C-alpha positions as CSV (number, residue, x, y, z in Angstrom):
1,X,22.5,-77.7,-14.3
2,X,21.3,-80.6,-12.0
3,X,19.7,-84.3,-13.4
4,X,16.6,-82.6,-12.9
5,X,17.5,-79.5,-15.6
6,X,19.3,-82.6,-17.8
7,X,16.0,-84.6,-17.4
8,X,13.5,-81.7,-18.6
9,X,16.2,-80.9,-22.0
10,X,16.5,-84.0,-22.6
11,X,12.8,-85.1,-22.3
12,X,12.1,-83.4,-25.9
13,X,13.9,-86.1,-27.9
14,X,12.7,-88.8,-25.8
15,X,9.6,-87.5,-26.7
16,X,10.4,-88.4,-30.8
17,X,12.4,-91.2,-30.0
18,X,9.3,-92.9,-28.5
19,X,6.5,-91.5,-31.3
20,X,9.7,-93.0,-33.9
21,X,9.3,-96.4,-32.4
22,X,11.8,-96.7,-30.0
23,X,10.9,-99.1,-27.5
24,X,14.2,-98.4,-24.9
25,X,12.6,-94.6,-25.1
26,X,9.1,-95.8,-24.3
27,X,10.4,-98.4,-21.5
28,X,12.6,-95.0,-20.0
29,X,9.6,-92.7,-20.1
30,X,7.3,-95.1,-18.7
31,X,10.2,-95.8,-15.8
32,X,9.9,-91.7,-15.4
33,X,6.6,-91.2,-15.1
34,X,6.5,-94.4,-12.6
35,X,8.8,-92.8,-10.1
36,X,8.4,-89.1,-11.4
37,X,12.0,-88.6,-12.3
38,X,12.1,-85.3,-14.3
39,X,8.2,-85.6,-15.1
40,X,5.0,-85.1,-12.4
41,X,4.8,-88.8,-11.0
42,X,1.5,-90.5,-13.2
43,X,1.5,-94.0,-12.9
44,X,-1.2,-94.6,-15.1
45,X,1.2,-92.6,-17.9
46,X,3.6,-95.2,-17.2
47,X,1.3,-98.4,-17.2
48,X,0.7,-96.8,-21.2
49,X,4.1,-96.5,-21.9
50,X,5.2,-99.5,-20.9
51,X,2.8,-101.4,-22.8
52,X,4.2,-99.8,-25.6
53,X,7.5,-101.0,-24.8
54,X,5.8,-104.4,-24.2
55,X,4.4,-104.6,-28.2
56,X,6.8,-102.4,-29.2
57,X,8.4,-104.7,-32.6
58,X,11.8,-105.9,-31.1
59,X,14.9,-104.8,-32.5
60,X,18.8,-106.0,-32.8
61,X,20.9,-102.7,-33.4
62,X,24.0,-105.1,-34.5
63,X,21.7,-106.0,-37.3
64,X,21.7,-104.8,-40.9
65,X,18.9,-106.3,-42.2
66,X,16.4,-103.1,-41.3
67,X,13.7,-104.4,-43.3
68,X,11.5,-106.3,-40.3
69,X,11.9,-103.9,-38.0
70,X,9.8,-100.3,-38.3
71,X,12.1,-98.3,-35.9
72,X,15.0,-99.4,-37.9
73,X,13.5,-97.9,-41.0
74,X,12.9,-94.9,-39.9
75,X,16.5,-94.4,-38.0
76,X,18.6,-96.3,-40.4
77,X,22.3,-94.2,-41.3
78,X,24.1,-95.3,-44.7
79,X,27.7,-95.7,-43.9
């Protein structure tokens, strides 16, 4: 399997992360569209994802308080 196949297989997971509000996924997807990595190059889509990333609430995975972060609320795991 080459990198293109890997990215194509990973794309649905990345899109789901974007739906959940993960700003890192938004930025990565923007970069992928900007560069045409695993997707057809599309500068307009890239800028949409970069804008989403800029507007997403910040989060800290090391912070145990998920109450102020929507992404963390949706993805919190009880331990």
